[in-house]
N, CA and C atoms as an extended XYZ file, in Angstrom:
462
Properties=species:S:1:pos:R:3:atomname:S:1:resname:S:1:resid:I:1 pbc="F F F"
N        86.054      139.873      217.201 N   MET     1
C        84.845      139.358      216.596 CA  MET     1
C        84.448      138.065      217.292 C   MET     1
N        83.189      137.945      217.567 N   ASN     2
C        82.704      136.723      218.204 CA  ASN     2
C        81.821      135.984      217.207 C   ASN     2
N        82.428      135.185      216.359 N   VAL     3
C        81.724      134.440      215.321 CA  VAL     3
C        81.760      132.960      215.681 C   VAL     3
N        80.595      132.329      215.611 N   LYS     4
C        80.509      130.922      215.974 CA  LYS     4
C        80.429      129.995      214.771 C   LYS     4
N        80.199      130.581      213.558 N   SER     5
C        80.082      129.725      212.381 CA  SER     5
C        80.593      130.445      211.136 C   SER     5
N        81.380      129.728      210.350 N   VAL     6
C        81.987      130.271      209.137 CA  VAL     6
C        81.742      129.299      207.987 C   VAL     6
N        81.337      129.854      206.848 N   LEU     7
C        81.162      129.075      205.632 CA  LEU     7
C        82.192      129.544      204.618 C   LEU     7
N        82.943      128.615      204.058 N   CYS     8
C        83.934      128.918      203.032 CA  CYS     8
C        83.343      128.513      201.687 C   CYS     8
N        83.424      129.413      200.697 N   VAL     9
C        82.773      129.177      199.419 CA  VAL     9
C        83.755      129.376      198.270 C   VAL     9
N        83.706      128.445      197.311 N   CYS    10
C        84.428      128.611      196.052 CA  CYS    10
C        83.501      128.146      194.940 C   CYS    10
N        84.052      127.741      193.826 N   THR    11
C        83.204      127.324      192.713 CA  THR    11
C        82.756      125.877      192.877 C   THR    11
N        83.694      124.938      192.809 N   GLY    12
C        83.338      123.521      192.806 CA  GLY    12
C        83.285      122.851      194.153 C   GLY    12
N        83.809      123.520      195.194 N   ASN    13
C        83.864      122.977      196.545 CA  ASN    13
C        84.677      121.689      196.629 C   ASN    13
N        85.773      121.646      195.850 N   ILE    14
C        86.656      120.483      195.944 CA  ILE    14
C        88.131      120.877      196.092 C   ILE    14
N        88.452      122.168      196.048 N   CYS    15
C        89.849      122.591      196.203 CA  CYS    15
C        89.980      123.719      197.233 C   CYS    15
N        89.655      124.936      196.804 N   ARG    16
C        89.923      126.117      197.634 CA  ARG    16
C        89.091      126.175      198.906 C   ARG    16
N        87.778      126.046      198.798 N   SER    17
C        86.960      126.180      200.016 CA  SER    17
C        87.210      125.042      201.013 C   SER    17
N        87.455      123.807      200.556 N   PRO    18
C        87.829      122.794      201.552 CA  PRO    18
C        89.158      123.120      202.247 C   PRO    18
N        90.132      123.650      201.499 N   TYR    19
C        91.391      124.064      202.135 CA  TYR    19
C        91.097      125.072      203.250 C   TYR    19
N        90.334      126.110      202.902 N   ALA    20
C        90.023      127.152      203.887 CA  ALA    20
C        89.264      126.562      205.072 C   ALA    20
N        88.318      125.678      204.784 N   GLU    21
C        87.557      125.013      205.845 CA  GLU    21
C        88.500      124.251      206.779 C   GLU    21
N        89.380      123.444      206.220 N   GLY    22
C        90.297      122.654      207.031 CA  GLY    22
C        91.230      123.506      207.870 C   GLY    22
N        91.745      124.567      207.268 N   LEU    23
C        92.649      125.465      207.996 CA  LEU    23
C        91.926      126.171      209.140 C   LEU    23
N        90.727      126.685      208.869 N   LEU    24
C        89.978      127.376      209.922 CA  LEU    24
C        89.568      126.416      211.037 C   LEU    24
N        89.155      125.221      210.665 N   ARG    25
C        88.784      124.230      211.687 CA  ARG    25
C        89.974      123.922      212.590 C   ARG    25
N        91.143      123.804      211.982 N   ARG    26
C        92.353      123.502      212.753 CA  ARG    26
C        92.718      124.678      213.668 C   ARG    26
N        92.580      125.906      213.128 N   ASP    27
C        93.024      127.089      213.868 CA  ASP    27
C        91.992      127.646      214.839 C   ASP    27
N        90.714      127.290      214.632 N   LEU    28
C        89.646      127.825      215.484 CA  LEU    28
C        88.774      126.706      216.042 C   LEU    28
N        89.337      125.876      216.914 N   PRO    29
C        88.504      124.828      217.494 CA  PRO    29
C        87.331      125.470      218.231 C   PRO    29
N        86.194      124.853      218.120 N   GLY    30
C        85.015      125.414      218.771 CA  GLY    30
C        84.159      126.267      217.849 C   GLY    30
N        84.697      126.639      216.693 N   VAL    31
C        83.923      127.383      215.700 CA  VAL    31
C        83.417      126.380      214.666 C   VAL    31
N        82.155      126.479      214.321 N   ASN    32
C        81.567      125.603      213.313 CA  ASN    32
C        81.998      126.109      211.931 C   ASN    32
N        82.790      125.321      211.228 N   VAL    33
C        83.298      125.712      209.913 CA  VAL    33
C        82.908      124.650      208.895 C   VAL    33
N        82.369      125.102      207.759 N   SER    34
C        82.063      124.186      206.674 CA  SER    34
C        82.289      124.899      205.348 C   SER    34
N        81.962      124.210      204.254 N   SER    35
C        82.182      124.804      202.943 CA  SER    35
C        81.122      124.345      201.959 C   SER    35
N        81.025      125.092      200.858 N   ALA    36
C        80.082      124.779      199.786 CA  ALA    36
C        80.566      125.476      198.521 C   ALA    36
N        79.937      125.136      197.399 N   GLY    37
C        80.319      125.736      196.123 CA  GLY    37
C        79.141      126.368      195.417 C   GLY    37
N        79.416      127.377      194.587 N   ILE    38
C        78.343      128.023      193.836 CA  ILE    38
C        78.010      127.238      192.567 C   ILE    38
N        78.911      126.375      192.159 N   GLY    39
C        78.689      125.464      191.033 CA  GLY    39
C        79.342      124.151      191.393 C   GLY    39
N        78.912      123.625      192.520 N   ALA    40
C        79.610      122.512      193.160 CA  ALA    40
C        79.641      121.239      192.319 C   ALA    40
N        80.740      120.514      192.516 N   VAL    41
C        80.861      119.150      192.022 CA  VAL    41
C        80.227      118.307      193.134 C   VAL    41
N        78.898      118.247      193.116 N   VAL    42
C        78.149      117.620      194.209 CA  VAL    42
C        78.592      116.164      194.390 C   VAL    42
N        79.030      115.873      195.608 N   GLY    43
C        79.513      114.531      195.937 CA  GLY    43
C        80.944      114.281      195.501 C   GLY    43
N        81.551      115.252      194.813 N   GLY    44
C        82.906      115.079      194.294 CA  GLY    44
C        83.969      115.089      195.373 C   GLY    44
N        85.024      114.351      195.119 N   GLU    45
C        86.166      114.305      196.030 CA  GLU    45
C        87.208      115.328      195.592 C   GLU    45
N        88.087      115.659      196.502 N   MET    46
C        89.176      116.572      196.178 CA  MET    46
C        90.090      115.912      195.153 C   MET    46
N        90.609      116.679      194.175 N   PRO    47
C        91.583      116.117      193.245 CA  PRO    47
C        92.806      115.613      194.019 C   PRO    47
N        93.506      114.671      193.439 N   GLU    48
C        94.644      114.053      194.122 CA  GLU    48
C        95.657      115.079      194.621 C   GLU    48
N        95.988      116.070      193.797 N   ALA    49
C        96.974      117.078      194.207 CA  ALA    49
C        96.486      117.843      195.438 C   ALA    49
N        95.202      118.178      195.478 N   ALA    50
C        94.637      118.891      196.624 CA  ALA    50
C        94.611      117.990      197.859 C   ALA    50
N        94.179      116.760      197.675 N   ALA    51
C        94.104      115.818      198.792 CA  ALA    51
C        95.484      115.561      199.396 C   ALA    51
N        96.509      115.462      198.560 N   ASN    52
C        97.865      115.226      199.063 CA  ASN    52
C        98.344      116.375      199.942 C   ASN    52
N        98.046      117.599      199.543 N   ILE    53
C        98.431      118.759      200.360 CA  ILE    53
C        97.664      118.728      201.676 C   ILE    53
N        96.375      118.447      201.627 N   ALA    54
C        95.565      118.389      202.846 CA  ALA    54
C        96.118      117.347      203.824 C   ALA    54
N        96.495      116.198      203.309 N   ILE    55
C        97.064      115.146      204.158 CA  ILE    55
C        98.382      115.616      204.774 C   ILE    55
N        99.247      116.178      203.929 N   ARG    56
C       100.556      116.650      204.407 CA  ARG    56
C       100.400      117.742      205.468 C   ARG    56
N        99.386      118.585      205.313 N   GLN    57
C        99.158      119.685      206.258 CA  GLN    57
C        98.307      119.272      207.465 C   GLN    57
N        97.947      117.989      207.502 N   ARG    58
C        97.142      117.426      208.596 CA  ARG    58
C        95.782      118.117      208.728 C   ARG    58
N        95.175      118.375      207.568 N   LEU    59
C        93.820      118.922      207.555 CA  LEU    59
C        92.851      117.755      207.468 C   LEU    59
N        91.852      117.773      208.275 N   ASP    60
C        90.888      116.677      208.348 CA  ASP    60
C        89.862      116.812      207.216 C   ASP    60
N        90.259      116.419      206.000 N   LEU    61
C        89.400      116.575      204.830 CA  LEU    61
C        89.209      115.279      204.041 C   LEU    61
N        89.652      114.153      204.580 N   GLN    62
C        89.577      112.905      203.824 CA  GLN    62
C        88.144      112.506      203.481 C   GLN    62
N        87.171      112.933      204.275 N   ASP    63
C        85.776      112.599      203.992 CA  ASP    63
C        85.033      113.717      203.271 C   ASP    63
N        85.751      114.760      202.879 N   HIS    64
C        85.090      115.896      202.225 CA  HIS    64
C        84.477      115.485      200.893 C   HIS    64
N        83.265      115.969      200.668 N   ARG    65
C        82.572      115.805      199.386 CA  ARG    65
C        81.951      117.138      199.018 C   ARG    65
N        82.036      117.489      197.749 N   GLY    66
C        81.501      118.756      197.291 CA  GLY    66
C        79.996      118.861      197.525 C   GLY    66
N        79.554      120.074      197.887 N   ARG    67
C        78.119      120.313      198.038 CA  ARG    67
C        77.767      121.703      197.523 C   ARG    67
N        76.574      121.815      197.024 N   GLN    68
C        76.066      123.056      196.456 CA  GLN    68
C        75.546      123.970      197.558 C   GLN    68
N        75.850      125.242      197.454 N   ILE    69
C        75.351      126.202      198.430 CA  ILE    69
C        73.839      126.355      198.276 C   ILE    69
N        73.181      126.530      199.403 N   THR    70
C        71.737      126.746      199.425 CA  THR    70
C        71.433      127.873      200.414 C   THR    70
N        70.223      128.382      200.366 N   SER    71
C        69.837      129.420      201.324 CA  SER    71
C        69.893      128.871      202.752 C   SER    71
N        69.551      127.597      202.923 N   GLN    72
C        69.610      126.975      204.253 CA  GLN    72
C        71.045      126.960      204.784 C   GLN    72
N        71.980      126.550      203.947 N   ILE    73
C        73.392      126.529      204.372 CA  ILE    73
C        73.848      127.934      204.736 C   ILE    73
N        73.477      128.921      203.928 N   LEU    74
C        73.855      130.310      204.232 CA  LEU    74
C        73.269      130.771      205.567 C   LEU    74
N        72.026      130.434      205.828 N   ARG    75
C        71.379      130.849      207.083 CA  ARG    75
C        72.075      130.254      208.304 C   ARG    75
N        72.719      129.124      208.133 N   GLU    76
C        73.366      128.447      209.260 CA  GLU    76
C        74.728      129.028      209.630 C   GLU    76
N        75.200      130.018      208.861 N   HIS    77
C        76.541      130.565      209.104 CA  HIS    77
C        76.512      132.086      209.240 C   HIS    77
N        77.253      132.572      210.218 N   GLU    78
C        77.313      134.012      210.476 CA  GLU    78
C        78.243      134.741      209.516 C   GLU    78
N        79.320      134.088      209.122 N   LEU    79
C        80.339      134.694      208.267 CA  LEU    79
C        80.565      133.796      207.065 C   LEU    79
N        80.671      134.414      205.885 N   VAL    80
C        80.897      133.669      204.652 CA  VAL    80
C        82.159      134.218      203.993 C   VAL    80
N        83.117      133.334      203.727 N   LEU    81
C        84.366      133.719      203.072 CA  LEU    81
C        84.396      133.139      201.672 C   LEU    81
N        84.567      134.006      200.674 N   VAL    82
C        84.614      133.584      199.277 CA  VAL    82
C        86.022      133.770      198.727 C   VAL    82
N        86.295      133.102      197.626 N   MET    83
C        87.623      133.144      197.025 CA  MET    83
C        87.767      134.239      195.963 C   MET    83
N        86.641      134.671      195.389 N   GLU    84
C        86.677      135.631      194.283 CA  GLU    84
C        85.576      136.676      194.448 C   GLU    84
N        85.855      137.870      193.955 N   GLU    85
C        84.864      138.945      193.978 CA  GLU    85
C        83.595      138.524      193.245 C   GLU    85
N        83.748      137.799      192.139 N   GLY    86
C        82.592      137.325      191.383 CA  GLY    86
C        81.689      136.420      192.206 C   GLY    86
N        82.268      135.629      193.092 N   GLN    87
C        81.472      134.755      193.962 CA  GLN    87
C        80.692      135.581      194.982 C   GLN    87
N        81.321      136.626      195.475 N   LYS    88
C        80.649      137.527      196.407 CA  LYS    88
C        79.432      138.157      195.716 C   LYS    88
N        79.617      138.617      194.494 N   ASN    89
C        78.520      139.225      193.735 CA  ASN    89
C        77.428      138.204      193.431 C   ASN    89
N        77.826      136.983      193.075 N   TRP    90
C        76.870      135.917      192.782 CA  TRP    90
C        75.976      135.654      193.992 C   TRP    90
N        76.595      135.561      195.168 N   LEU    91
C        75.830      135.317      196.388 CA  LEU    91
C        74.887      136.485      196.687 C   LEU    91
N        75.367      137.711      196.528 N   ALA    92
C        74.529      138.884      196.794 CA  ALA    92
C        73.330      138.934      195.856 C   ALA    92
N        73.528      138.549      194.599 N   ASP    93
C        72.429      138.542      193.630 CA  ASP    93
C        71.392      137.472      193.953 C   ASP    93
N        71.842      136.287      194.277 N   ARG    94
C        70.928      135.171      194.490 CA  ARG    94
C        70.397      135.056      195.915 C   ARG    94
N        71.182      135.538      196.852 N   PHE    95
C        70.807      135.449      198.259 CA  PHE    95
C        71.025      136.819      198.917 C   PHE    95
N        70.180      137.795      198.615 N   PRO    96
C        70.396      139.156      199.126 CA  PRO    96
C        70.511      139.223      200.654 C   PRO    96
N        69.886      138.270      201.336 N   GLU    97
C        69.963      138.252      202.798 CA  GLU    97
C        71.382      137.984      203.309 C   GLU    97
N        72.278      137.544      202.436 N   SER    98
C        73.660      137.256      202.843 CA  SER    98
C        74.553      138.503      202.822 C   SER    98
N        74.071      139.565      202.218 N   ARG    99
C        74.881      140.796      202.137 CA  ARG    99
C        75.290      141.261      203.527 C   ARG    99
N        76.498      141.769      203.609 N   GLY   100
C        77.004      142.277      204.877 CA  GLY   100
C        77.763      141.244      205.681 C   GLY   100
N        77.679      139.988      205.290 N   ARG   101
C        78.442      138.957      206.005 CA  ARG   101
C        79.249      138.080      205.065 C   ARG   101
N        79.378      138.525      203.814 N   VAL   102
C        80.183      137.812      202.819 CA  VAL   102
C        81.425      138.655      202.536 C   VAL   102
N        82.593      138.036      202.705 N   PHE   103
C        83.862      138.736      202.522 CA  PHE   103
C        84.817      137.882      201.697 C   PHE   103
N        85.718      138.565      201.001 N   LEU   104
C        86.809      137.851      200.348 CA  LEU   104
C        87.701      137.244      201.422 C   LEU   104
N        88.189      136.054      201.196 N   VAL   105
C        89.107      135.428      202.141 CA  VAL   105
C        90.373      136.300      202.274 C   VAL   105
N        90.688      137.060      201.251 N   SER   106
C        91.872      137.935      201.259 CA  SER   106
C        91.571      139.331      201.805 C   SER   106
N        90.428      139.518      202.427 N   HIS   107
C        89.966      140.827      202.910 CA  HIS   107
C        90.997      141.579      203.750 C   HIS   107
N        91.686      140.898      204.635 N   TRP   108
C        92.630      141.556      205.546 CA  TRP   108
C        94.011      141.726      204.926 C   TRP   108
N        94.197      141.290      203.690 N   ASP   109
C        95.506      141.332      203.053 CA  ASP   109
C        95.437      142.174      201.779 C   ASP   109
N        95.583      141.547      200.636 N   ASP   110
C        95.653      142.284      199.365 CA  ASP   110
C        94.329      142.361      198.608 C   ASP   110
N        93.290      141.730      199.151 N   LYS   111
C        91.951      141.727      198.551 CA  LYS   111
C        91.936      141.208      197.113 C   LYS   111
N        92.857      140.295      196.832 N   LYS   112
C        92.919      139.679      195.502 CA  LYS   112
C        92.109      138.392      195.482 C   LYS   112
N        91.653      138.040      194.281 N   ASP   113
C        91.000      136.753      194.096 CA  ASP   113
C        92.017      135.633      194.276 C   ASP   113
N        91.562      134.517      194.829 N   VAL   114
C        92.383      133.317      194.936 CA  VAL   114
C        92.076      132.470      193.700 C   VAL   114
N        93.064      132.262      192.830 N   PRO   115
C        92.792      131.524      191.592 CA  PRO   115
C        92.441      130.056      191.842 C   PRO   115
N        91.641      129.521      190.949 N   ASP   116
C        91.201      128.128      191.052 CA  ASP   116
C        92.296      127.208      190.507 C   ASP   116
N        92.818      126.295      191.331 N   PRO   117
C        93.884      125.407      190.859 CA  PRO   117
C        93.384      124.184      190.096 C   PRO   117
N        92.068      123.983      190.050 N   PHE   118
C        91.514      122.791      189.415 CA  PHE   118
C        92.051      122.649      187.992 C   PHE   118
N        92.521      121.433      187.676 N   ARG   119
C        93.094      121.082      186.373 CA  ARG   119
C        94.401      121.815      186.056 C   ARG   119
N        95.095      122.251      187.118 N   HIS   120
C        96.411      122.860      186.956 CA  HIS   120
C        97.468      121.948      187.589 C   HIS   120
N        98.697      122.391      187.551 N   SER   121
C        99.823      121.592      188.039 CA  SER   121
C        99.824      121.479      189.570 C   SER   121
N       100.559      120.486      190.054 N   GLU   122
C       100.727      120.331      191.499 CA  GLU   122
C       101.386      121.569      192.102 C   GLU   122
N       102.314      122.161      191.349 N   GLU   123
C       102.986      123.369      191.838 CA  GLU   123
C       101.982      124.500      192.026 C   GLU   123
N       101.022      124.601      191.115 N   PHE   124
C       100.007      125.649      191.226 CA  PHE   124
C        99.105      125.389      192.433 C   PHE   124
N        98.756      124.130      192.684 N   PHE   125
C        97.999      123.787      193.888 CA  PHE   125
C        98.758      124.249      195.127 C   PHE   125
N       100.074      124.019      195.137 N   GLU   126
C       100.907      124.443      196.273 CA  GLU   126
C       100.854      125.956      196.452 C   GLU   126
N       100.988      126.706      195.356 N   GLU   127
C       100.955      128.170      195.421 CA  GLU   127
C        99.622      128.658      195.972 C   GLU   127
N        98.545      128.070      195.489 N   VAL   128
C        97.216      128.465      195.958 CA  VAL   128
C        97.065      128.140      197.438 C   VAL   128
N        97.533      126.971      197.859 N   PHE   129
C        97.429      126.606      199.272 CA  PHE   129
C        98.199      127.585      200.152 C   PHE   129
N        99.409      127.938      199.748 N   VAL   130
C       100.224      128.861      200.542 CA  VAL   130
C        99.513      130.210      200.687 C   VAL   130
N        98.962      130.719      199.596 N   ALA   131
C        98.242      131.997      199.658 CA  ALA   131
C        97.031      131.881      200.581 C   ALA   131
N        96.259      130.811      200.410 N   LEU   132
C        95.076      130.619      201.254 CA  LEU   132
C        95.451      130.491      202.729 C   LEU   132
N        96.524      129.796      203.014 N   ALA   133
C        96.955      129.625      204.402 CA  ALA   133
C        97.258      130.983      205.035 C   ALA   133
N        97.857      131.890      204.281 N   GLU   134
C        98.141      133.235      204.800 CA  GLU   134
C        96.850      134.002      205.050 C   GLU   134
N        95.940      133.960      204.080 N   TYR   135
C        94.672      134.677      204.227 CA  TYR   135
C        93.863      134.133      205.396 C   TYR   135
N        93.801      132.824      205.516 N   VAL   136
C        93.036      132.198      206.593 CA  VAL   136
C        93.667      132.509      207.946 C   VAL   136
N        94.974      132.576      208.002 N   SER   137
C        95.658      132.928      209.237 CA  SER   137
C        95.245      134.322      209.708 C   SER   137
N        95.089      135.247      208.763 N   ASP   138
C        94.625      136.596      209.106 CA  ASP   138
C        93.224      136.546      209.710 C   ASP   138
N        92.328      135.764      209.092 N   TRP   139
C        90.974      135.623      209.630 CA  TRP   139
C        91.001      134.966      210.991 C   TRP   139
N        91.777      133.917      211.146 N   ALA   140
C        91.843      133.215      212.426 CA  ALA   140
C        92.295      134.157      213.544 C   ALA   140
N        93.256      135.025      213.234 N   ALA   141
C        93.727      135.986      214.236 CA  ALA   141
C        92.609      136.951      214.641 C   ALA   141
N        91.785      137.343      213.689 N   LYS   142
C        90.680      138.261      213.980 CA  LYS   142
C        89.535      137.557      214.714 C   LYS   142
N        89.333      136.287      214.409 N   LEU   143
C        88.192      135.551      214.948 CA  LEU   143
C        88.493      134.801      216.240 C   LEU   143
N        89.771      134.623      216.561 N   ALA   144
C        90.137      133.858      217.761 CA  ALA   144
C        89.564      134.522      218.997 C   ALA   144
N        88.944      133.734      219.847 N   PRO   145
C        88.394      134.321      221.076 CA  PRO   145
C        89.505      134.932      221.913 C   PRO   145
N        89.246      136.107      222.369 N   ARG   146
C        90.222      136.781      223.231 CA  ARG   146
C        89.883      136.453      224.680 C   ARG   146
N        90.932      136.283      225.475 N   SER   147
C        90.669      136.042      226.888 CA  SER   147
C        90.258      137.369      227.523 C   SER   147
N        89.366      137.326      228.508 N   PRO   148
C        88.894      138.560      229.138 CA  PRO   148
C        90.065      139.319      229.751 C   PRO   148
N        90.011      140.627      229.608 N   SER   149
C        91.098      141.430      230.189 CA  SER   149
C        90.998      141.379      231.712 C   SER   149
N        92.133      141.381      232.300 N   ARG   150
C        92.188      141.304      233.753 CA  ARG   150
C        92.378      142.696      234.324 C   ARG   150
N        91.622      142.998      235.317 N   THR   151
C        91.732      144.283      235.978 CA  THR   151
C        92.682      144.115      237.160 C   THR   151
N        93.601      145.032      237.251 N   ALA   152
C        94.563      144.968      238.352 CA  ALA   152
C        93.846      145.241      239.680 C   ALA   152
N        94.151      144.421      240.664 N   VAL   153
C        93.579      144.599      241.985 CA  VAL   153
C        94.596      145.369      242.800 C   VAL   153
N        94.126      146.439      243.444 N   ARG   154
C        95.063      147.263      244.227 CA  ARG   154
C        94.805      147.126      245.689 C   ARG   154
């Protein structure tokens, strides 16, 4: 797949989608990756438990602030990764032009929803991060630019 821009979407845009954004940015340099929420905590910072994991994992998210998804943001991205089936449906209902490029972040794995860790324990934040890291790794493997095949010279 030759994708130049990815949008990660969750509900509040302060936990799951920033994690996915940070992981994809780290794993796919050169790809434009950002995030937004369908019910964003506009201007909100990541909760302390989420921020601590991001720092420990060396994800560049210290300046992240929640933002609400808009049709303009959607138009700027070729691929949209959501955390829950309900978010995929929400986007399709409100932004029909996004259909066909919105996928669950778990698409290549178990196709399960990624639960929202907001207002849960630090341990739950860790569990969610580990699951997201696996799902994002699958996407990164699919999206990583492949080097051109070499033809043997005889």
